[in-house]
Structure formats: structure tokens, C-alpha cells
py3Dmol code that shows the C-alpha trace and the ligand (Angstrom):
import py3Dmol

protein = """\
ATOM      1  CA  MET A   1      18.344 -16.283  -5.215  1.00  0.00           C
ATOM      2  CA  ALA A   2      14.552 -15.990  -5.021  1.00  0.00           C
ATOM      3  CA  CYS A   3      12.373 -14.492  -7.762  1.00  0.00           C
ATOM      4  CA  PRO A   4      10.959 -11.187  -6.386  1.00  0.00           C
ATOM      5  CA  GLN A   5       7.560 -12.021  -7.887  1.00  0.00           C
ATOM      6  CA  CYS A   6       6.915 -15.742  -7.318  1.00  0.00           C
ATOM      7  CA  ASP A   7       9.730 -16.793  -4.900  1.00  0.00           C
ATOM      8  CA  THR A   8      11.001 -19.594  -7.157  1.00  0.00           C
ATOM      9  CA  LEU A   9      14.609 -20.367  -6.211  1.00  0.00           C
ATOM     10  CA  HIS A  10      17.375 -20.159  -8.818  1.00  0.00           C
ATOM     11  CA  TYR A  11      21.133 -20.619  -8.725  1.00  0.00           C
ATOM     12  CA  ALA A  12      22.869 -17.222  -9.031  1.00  0.00           C
ATOM     13  CA  ALA A  13      25.582 -17.021 -11.681  1.00  0.00           C
ATOM     14  CA  ARG A  14      27.765 -14.271 -13.148  1.00  0.00           C
ATOM     15  CA  LEU A  15      25.959 -13.037 -16.262  1.00  0.00           C
ATOM     16  CA  PRO A  16      27.727 -12.336 -19.586  1.00  0.00           C
ATOM     17  CA  GLU A  17      27.914  -8.646 -20.615  1.00  0.00           C
ATOM     18  CA  GLY A  18      24.633  -7.141 -21.820  1.00  0.00           C
ATOM     19  CA  SER A  19      22.507 -10.120 -20.768  1.00  0.00           C
ATOM     20  CA  ARG A  20      19.595 -10.581 -18.375  1.00  0.00           C
ATOM     21  CA  ALA A  21      18.312 -13.505 -16.346  1.00  0.00           C
ATOM     22  CA  TYR A  22      14.583 -14.245 -16.303  1.00  0.00           C
ATOM     23  CA  CYS A  23      12.610 -16.316 -13.805  1.00  0.00           C
ATOM     24  CA  LYS A  24      12.036 -19.757 -15.351  1.00  0.00           C
ATOM     25  CA  ARG A  25       8.553 -19.920 -13.850  1.00  0.00           C
ATOM     26  CA  CYS A  26       6.949 -16.460 -14.262  1.00  0.00           C
ATOM     27  CA  GLY A  27       9.383 -14.787 -16.709  1.00  0.00           C
ATOM     28  CA  VAL A  28      10.125 -11.660 -14.642  1.00  0.00           C
ATOM     29  CA  VAL A  29      13.676 -10.210 -14.877  1.00  0.00           C
ATOM     30  CA  ILE A  30      15.556 -11.353 -11.771  1.00  0.00           C
ATOM     31  CA  ALA A  31      19.067 -10.123 -12.546  1.00  0.00           C
ATOM     32  CA  THR A  32      20.852  -7.946 -15.080  1.00  0.00           C
ATOM     33  CA  GLU A  33      24.512  -7.775 -15.982  1.00  0.00           C
ATOM     34  CA  ARG A  34      26.203  -5.262 -13.711  1.00  0.00           C
ATOM     35  CA  ALA A  35      28.051  -2.554 -15.630  1.00  0.00           C
ATOM     36  CA  THR A  36      25.281  -1.638 -18.100  1.00  0.00           C
ATOM     37  CA  ALA A  37      22.488  -1.902 -15.519  1.00  0.00           C
ATOM     38  CA  PHE A  38      24.296   0.312 -12.978  1.00  0.00           C
ATOM     39  CA  ALA A  39      25.069   2.937 -15.631  1.00  0.00           C
ATOM     40  CA  GLN A  40      21.392   3.032 -16.695  1.00  0.00           C
ATOM     41  CA  VAL A  41      20.115   3.341 -13.130  1.00  0.00           C
ATOM     42  CA  LEU A  42      22.712   5.983 -12.237  1.00  0.00           C
ATOM     43  CA  SER A  43      21.927   8.106 -15.316  1.00  0.00           C
ATOM     44  CA  LEU A  44      18.182   7.904 -14.593  1.00  0.00           C
ATOM     45  CA  ALA A  45      18.780   8.858 -10.938  1.00  0.00           C
ATOM     46  CA  ILE A  46      20.863  11.910 -11.969  1.00  0.00           C
ATOM     47  CA  THR A  47      18.171  12.906 -14.527  1.00  0.00           C
ATOM     48  CA  ALA A  48      15.462  12.564 -11.875  1.00  0.00           C
ATOM     49  CA  PHE A  49      17.524  14.677  -9.438  1.00  0.00           C
ATOM     50  CA  ILE A  50      17.898  17.503 -12.001  1.00  0.00           C
ATOM     51  CA  LEU A  51      14.171  17.316 -12.873  1.00  0.00           C
ATOM     52  CA  MET A  52      13.277  17.527  -9.174  1.00  0.00           C
ATOM     53  CA  VAL A  53      15.375  20.681  -8.783  1.00  0.00           C
ATOM     54  CA  ALA A  54      13.591  22.137 -11.860  1.00  0.00           C
ATOM     55  CA  ALA A  55      10.208  21.017 -10.513  1.00  0.00           C
ATOM     56  CA  ILE A  56      10.647  22.957  -7.287  1.00  0.00           C
ATOM     57  CA  SER A  57      12.190  26.103  -8.784  1.00  0.00           C
ATOM     58  CA  PHE A  58       9.937  26.893 -11.776  1.00  0.00           C
ATOM     59  CA  PRO A  59       6.231  27.918 -11.635  1.00  0.00           C
ATOM     60  CA  PHE A  60       3.995  24.872 -11.240  1.00  0.00           C
ATOM     61  CA  LEU A  61       0.561  26.255 -12.099  1.00  0.00           C
ATOM     62  CA  GLU A  62      -0.728  29.584 -13.417  1.00  0.00           C
ATOM     63  CA  LEU A  63      -4.281  30.736 -12.736  1.00  0.00           C
ATOM     64  CA  ASP A  64      -6.255  33.447 -14.532  1.00  0.00           C
ATOM     65  CA  VAL A  65      -9.573  34.505 -13.036  1.00  0.00           C
ATOM     66  CA  ALA A  66     -11.463  37.818 -13.434  1.00  0.00           C
ATOM     67  CA  GLY A  67      -8.381  39.658 -14.677  1.00  0.00           C
ATOM     68  CA  HIS A  68      -6.179  38.407 -11.849  1.00  0.00           C
ATOM     69  CA  HIS A  69      -3.108  36.391 -12.733  1.00  0.00           C
ATOM     70  CA  ASN A  70      -1.395  34.166 -10.209  1.00  0.00           C
ATOM     71  CA  SER A  71       1.422  31.657 -10.526  1.00  0.00           C
ATOM     72  CA  ILE A  72       2.653  29.332  -7.825  1.00  0.00           C
ATOM     73  CA  SER A  73       5.599  26.971  -7.379  1.00  0.00           C
ATOM     74  CA  VAL A  74       5.588  23.747  -5.361  1.00  0.00           C
ATOM     75  CA  LEU A  75       7.551  25.332  -2.504  1.00  0.00           C
ATOM     76  CA  GLN A  76       5.170  28.320  -2.399  1.00  0.00           C
ATOM     77  CA  ALA A  77       2.225  25.895  -2.296  1.00  0.00           C
ATOM     78  CA  VAL A  78       3.829  24.164   0.682  1.00  0.00           C
ATOM     79  CA  THR A  79       4.413  27.417   2.578  1.00  0.00           C
ATOM     80  CA  VAL A  80       0.734  28.395   2.196  1.00  0.00           C
ATOM     81  CA  PHE A  81       0.005  26.054   5.135  1.00  0.00           C
ATOM     82  CA  ASN A  82       1.964  28.048   7.674  1.00  0.00           C
ATOM     83  CA  ASP A  83      -0.012  28.347  10.874  1.00  0.00           C
ATOM     84  CA  GLY A  84      -1.111  26.044  13.697  1.00  0.00           C
ATOM     85  CA  ILE A  85      -1.849  22.411  12.884  1.00  0.00           C
ATOM     86  CA  ALA A  86      -1.561  23.130   9.140  1.00  0.00           C
ATOM     87  CA  LEU A  87       2.193  23.619   9.667  1.00  0.00           C
ATOM     88  CA  LEU A  88       2.467  19.849  10.253  1.00  0.00           C
ATOM     89  CA  LEU A  89       0.749  19.345   6.899  1.00  0.00           C
ATOM     90  CA  ALA A  90       3.244  21.698   5.242  1.00  0.00           C
ATOM     91  CA  ILE A  91       6.187  19.748   6.719  1.00  0.00           C
ATOM     92  CA  ALA A  92       4.646  16.412   5.639  1.00  0.00           C
ATOM     93  CA  VAL A  93       3.957  17.639   2.086  1.00  0.00           C
ATOM     94  CA  ALA A  94       7.461  19.097   1.702  1.00  0.00           C
ATOM     95  CA  GLY A  95       8.979  15.887   3.116  1.00  0.00           C
ATOM     96  CA  PHE A  96       7.035  13.358   1.075  1.00  0.00           C
ATOM     97  CA  ILE A  97       7.094  15.095  -2.303  1.00  0.00           C
ATOM     98  CA  VAL A  98      10.430  16.972  -2.238  1.00  0.00           C
ATOM     99  CA  PHE A  99      12.953  16.113   0.463  1.00  0.00           C
ATOM    100  CA  LEU A 100      12.541  12.320   0.804  1.00  0.00           C
ATOM    101  CA  PRO A 101      12.602  11.762  -3.003  1.00  0.00           C
ATOM    102  CA  LEU A 102      15.713  14.016  -3.229  1.00  0.00           C
ATOM    103  CA  LEU A 103      17.392  12.150  -0.346  1.00  0.00           C
ATOM    104  CA  ARG A 104      16.554   8.823  -2.001  1.00  0.00           C
ATOM    105  CA  LEU A 105      18.027   9.912  -5.354  1.00  0.00           C
ATOM    106  CA  ALA A 106      21.135  11.313  -3.660  1.00  0.00           C
ATOM    107  CA  SER A 107      21.638   7.998  -1.795  1.00  0.00           C
ATOM    108  CA  ILE A 108      21.413   5.995  -5.042  1.00  0.00           C
ATOM    109  CA  ILE A 109      23.856   8.344  -6.813  1.00  0.00           C
ATOM    110  CA  TYR A 110      26.244   8.137  -3.831  1.00  0.00           C
ATOM    111  CA  ALA A 111      26.066   4.310  -3.641  1.00  0.00           C
ATOM    112  CA  LEU A 112      26.271   3.512  -7.379  1.00  0.00           C
ATOM    113  CA  GLY A 113      28.577   6.329  -8.602  1.00  0.00           C
ATOM    114  CA  PRO A 114      31.932   4.602  -7.962  1.00  0.00           C
ATOM    115  CA  LEU A 115      30.595   1.161  -9.072  1.00  0.00           C
ATOM    116  CA  VAL A 116      29.750   2.504 -12.549  1.00  0.00           C
ATOM    117  CA  ARG A 117      33.312   3.791 -12.955  1.00  0.00           C
ATOM    118  CA  GLY A 118      34.646   0.369 -11.896  1.00  0.00           C
ATOM    119  CA  LYS A 119      35.980   1.678  -8.573  1.00  0.00           C
ATOM    120  CA  PRO A 120      35.424   0.074  -5.147  1.00  0.00           C
ATOM    121  CA  ALA A 121      32.251   1.125  -3.318  1.00  0.00           C
ATOM    122  CA  ARG A 122      32.303   4.098  -0.914  1.00  0.00           C
ATOM    123  CA  ARG A 123      32.609   3.274   2.795  1.00  0.00           C
ATOM    124  CA  SER A 124      28.949   3.899   3.689  1.00  0.00           C
ATOM    125  CA  ALA A 125      27.531   2.880   0.293  1.00  0.00           C
ATOM    126  CA  LYS A 126      25.656  -0.059   1.849  1.00  0.00           C
ATOM    127  CA  GLU A 127      23.917   2.201   4.370  1.00  0.00           C
ATOM    128  CA  ALA A 128      23.095   4.690   1.593  1.00  0.00           C
ATOM    129  CA  PHE A 129      21.541   2.011  -0.633  1.00  0.00           C
ATOM    130  CA  ALA A 130      19.630   0.516   2.317  1.00  0.00           C
ATOM    131  CA  LEU A 131      18.289   4.024   3.053  1.00  0.00           C
ATOM    132  CA  ALA A 132      17.186   4.414  -0.596  1.00  0.00           C
ATOM    133  CA  GLU A 133      15.353   1.071  -0.389  1.00  0.00           C
ATOM    134  CA  PHE A 134      13.739   2.033   2.932  1.00  0.00           C
ATOM    135  CA  LEU A 135      12.550   5.391   1.547  1.00  0.00           C
ATOM    136  CA  GLN A 136      10.942   3.936  -1.591  1.00  0.00           C
ATOM    137  CA  PRO A 137       7.378   3.669  -0.149  1.00  0.00           C
ATOM    138  CA  TRP A 138       7.726   7.144   1.426  1.00  0.00           C
ATOM    139  CA  SER A 139       8.625   9.020  -1.773  1.00  0.00           C
ATOM    140  CA  MET A 140       5.222  10.163  -2.963  1.00  0.00           C
ATOM    141  CA  ALA A 141       5.868  12.501  -5.915  1.00  0.00           C
ATOM    142  CA  GLU A 142       3.664  10.331  -8.156  1.00  0.00           C
ATOM    143  CA  ILE A 143       0.772  10.426  -5.687  1.00  0.00           C
ATOM    144  CA  PHE A 144       1.118  14.217  -5.607  1.00  0.00           C
ATOM    145  CA  ILE A 145       0.777  14.379  -9.428  1.00  0.00           C
ATOM    146  CA  VAL A 146      -2.406  12.248  -9.286  1.00  0.00           C
ATOM    147  CA  GLY A 147      -3.795  14.596  -6.591  1.00  0.00           C
ATOM    148  CA  VAL A 148      -2.927  17.667  -8.678  1.00  0.00           C
ATOM    149  CA  ALA A 149      -4.631  16.156 -11.752  1.00  0.00           C
ATOM    150  CA  VAL A 150      -7.846  15.595  -9.772  1.00  0.00           C
ATOM    151  CA  ALA A 151      -7.718  19.148  -8.346  1.00  0.00           C
ATOM    152  CA  LEU A 152      -7.044  20.636 -11.815  1.00  0.00           C
ATOM    153  CA  ILE A 153     -10.240  19.138 -13.219  1.00  0.00           C
ATOM    154  CA  LYS A 154     -12.196  20.806 -10.383  1.00  0.00           C
ATOM    155  CA  VAL A 155     -10.424  24.184 -10.661  1.00  0.00           C
ATOM    156  CA  ALA A 156     -10.550  24.306 -14.479  1.00  0.00           C
ATOM    157  CA  GLY A 157     -14.308  24.992 -14.239  1.00  0.00           C
ATOM    158  CA  LEU A 158     -13.731  28.108 -12.073  1.00  0.00           C
ATOM    159  CA  ALA A 159     -10.643  29.704 -13.592  1.00  0.00           C
ATOM    160  CA  HIS A 160      -8.339  29.471 -16.561  1.00  0.00           C
ATOM    161  CA  VAL A 161      -5.519  27.162 -15.492  1.00  0.00           C
ATOM    162  CA  SER A 162      -2.254  26.716 -17.363  1.00  0.00           C
ATOM    163  CA  THR A 163       0.561  24.404 -16.382  1.00  0.00           C
ATOM    164  CA  GLY A 164       4.071  25.772 -15.851  1.00  0.00           C
ATOM    165  CA  PRO A 165       7.406  24.099 -16.690  1.00  0.00           C
ATOM    166  CA  ALA A 166       7.587  22.592 -13.188  1.00  0.00           C
ATOM    167  CA  PHE A 167       4.384  20.616 -13.832  1.00  0.00           C
ATOM    168  CA  TRP A 168       5.934  18.880 -16.860  1.00  0.00           C
ATOM    169  CA  ALA A 169       9.228  18.393 -15.005  1.00  0.00           C
ATOM    170  CA  PHE A 170       7.247  16.663 -12.254  1.00  0.00           C
ATOM    171  CA  CYS A 171       5.443  14.405 -14.778  1.00  0.00           C
ATOM    172  CA  ALA A 172       8.764  13.429 -16.409  1.00  0.00           C
ATOM    173  CA  LEU A 173      10.233  12.832 -12.956  1.00  0.00           C
ATOM    174  CA  VAL A 174       7.442  10.394 -12.080  1.00  0.00           C
ATOM    175  CA  LEU A 175       7.950   8.411 -15.317  1.00  0.00           C
ATOM    176  CA  ILE A 176      11.730   8.286 -14.861  1.00  0.00           C
ATOM    177  CA  THR A 177      11.379   7.183 -11.222  1.00  0.00           C
ATOM    178  CA  VAL A 178       9.117   4.292 -12.271  1.00  0.00           C
ATOM    179  CA  LEU A 179      11.547   3.287 -15.038  1.00  0.00           C
ATOM    180  CA  LYS A 180      14.519   3.473 -12.656  1.00  0.00           C
ATOM    181  CA  ASP A 181      12.773   1.345 -10.010  1.00  0.00           C
ATOM    182  CA  GLN A 182      11.953  -1.241 -12.701  1.00  0.00           C
ATOM    183  CA  LEU A 183      15.521  -1.352 -14.052  1.00  0.00           C
ATOM    184  CA  ILE A 184      17.357  -1.558 -10.753  1.00  0.00           C
ATOM    185  CA  CYS A 185      18.624  -5.067 -10.006  1.00  0.00           C
ATOM    186  CA  ARG A 186      18.839  -5.171  -6.211  1.00  0.00           C
ATOM    187  CA  TYR A 187      20.630  -8.514  -6.220  1.00  0.00           C
ATOM    188  CA  SER A 188      23.494  -7.205  -8.391  1.00  0.00           C
ATOM    189  CA  VAL A 189      23.744  -3.979  -6.349  1.00  0.00           C
ATOM    190  CA  TRP A 190      24.032  -5.836  -3.040  1.00  0.00           C
ATOM    191  CA  GLN A 191      26.551  -8.278  -4.562  1.00  0.00           C
ATOM    192  CA  ALA A 192      28.675  -5.413  -5.867  1.00  0.00           C
ATOM    193  CA  LEU A 193      28.494  -3.539  -2.536  1.00  0.00           C
ATOM    194  CA  ASP A 194      29.624  -6.698  -0.703  1.00  0.00           C
TER     195      ASP A 194
END
"""
ligand_1 = """\
1
ZN
Zn 9.138 -15.792 -10.795
"""
view = py3Dmol.view(width=600, height=400)
view.addModel(protein, "pdb")
view.setStyle({"model": 0}, {"cartoon": {"style": "trace"}})
view.addModel(ligand_1, "xyz")
view.setStyle({"model": 1}, {"stick": {}})
view.zoomTo()
view.show()
């Protein structure tokens, strides 16, 4: 197997429980022992899925200006762009920050669920995991949070802005997604699915 960072070739071997294999050249983790690693990734994926549902259902931002109070959720923000060419923008925003990340998490849960319980993989688990890998660059929840942070600094000068529960759910979701993508050992997953 090749190191994902420096391409150094190593012989693949079955790892003892709880252990990890590091690249002998650059030190990056190249494989983790299956059962523990799958359970960690699966639990993070389920957590991220629940946080995403919370992030789209609760208020995201609350604005107070000149006696007017307004609160908005992510889905309401998306539906603001609802006419003409802006409709395409609404579909893209909803897709990249909500539906593709949800589809990706669902695919990972579907593919890894039976493996964690020591059962054989589901029939289309390979396709589901390949889909999750394909969608990784298209899930842009973290880019959305960076955009919101920039906009908040601008808006904070004009109105009193407070963040709702969905904002913090989104932040936690971004951190958990990064952690999950770091922990996942693609080599072990593909081996187990084979
Ligand atoms: Zn390496």
C-alpha cells in the first residue's frame, strides 16, 4: 500500500487490536486496526448527522435593529433566493451545505454500520462508500461557516447580531467532520468491504 502523503510503498499486514501503522518515511498514519477505527468513524458520522438536522431546524442567527427583531434558519436563508436566476443559487446553496453533506454522512453510516457490529457488508456498501468519497470535495459546510463569519463581522456594525443554537451546531459539525475525515482509514474500509 502507498502512503497517502508521500507515496512510499509499504507491505500491508493485519494490525493487532488497538494499534496503528505509520509511514516509515513521513510518519503519517497509513492504517488503523479495523474494529476500533470503524466504531469511531461511525459514531462521529452519526453525531454529525444529528448535528446537521439540528443545524437546519433551529434558528441560525438573530438580528435586532431599530426595535425590529428577526431570526432566520439555514433553510429560510436558502429560500430567500426564490426568483429567476437566484433560484439556481438557492438550489446550489441547499445542495452544497445541507443535502450533499447529509447524503455523504448517510452513505458512510450505511456502509460501515454492519462492519462495526461484525456482520458482513451490505450489498451496495461499496457503491455507498465510493459515493461518500466522491462527495467529499462537494460537501461545503465548513466553507459556509467561514463565509458566515466574514458576513457577521460586517453586519455586527449595523445591527445587534446574536447566534442561535443552529450556528453552534454547525460549528461543532464542521469540527466533527474534520476529525472523522482524519480518522477514517480508507485502506481498511476497502479491505473490509472486499
Ligand atoms: Zn509517507
